[in-house]
C-alpha angles and dihedrals in degrees: 000000000000133000119203117200116203137170093235140357095285112106092215091066098066108147099179140010122206117197129199121251098240139017114267097017092120091234106189097029089126128019134184129188124195117239092253090046092235096113124054124183122195125186127216099186097178094053114132122222125217122200134177118227124168092346092306123113112223128192127209111199124224094358090144133216137221120210119205120204130190123210113227116208097217094056099025086220133119116240125190111253101171143350129203128203133210116254105227141033116281093009089126093200112215098013093119096043150288133239140173129224107194141206127178095270105021144025133213114223117207118200124185123206137177097266141353126246098229131077092265093057097223110176101198125086128189126207128187112227120192115222 
């Protein structure tokens, strides 16, 4: 997926384009913007995760990922500062939404997926993001 950032609703005023990491990851399915517009979170709920364990590469399908971008005043552009991944196969982190709860020096990002990875099956995850 692709996210176009513009200064108004006119397509000719696009100031930045953010592109997903892999084809089919549904980058842009959910989006959250902090109240001061300095933090932007974008979900890619169909992102796959690869891990190496005992010399074997393993893939977990549709784990999902959320990318957090910070807007820098000098460039007026968003740059990726962190990304978080779901923890288990078919979690689809971020598919049901994203939101920020903010303080003066940090923000908590909430990301909802299809299912949780623990026995209780909670489908919301919280992440502390430094401003």
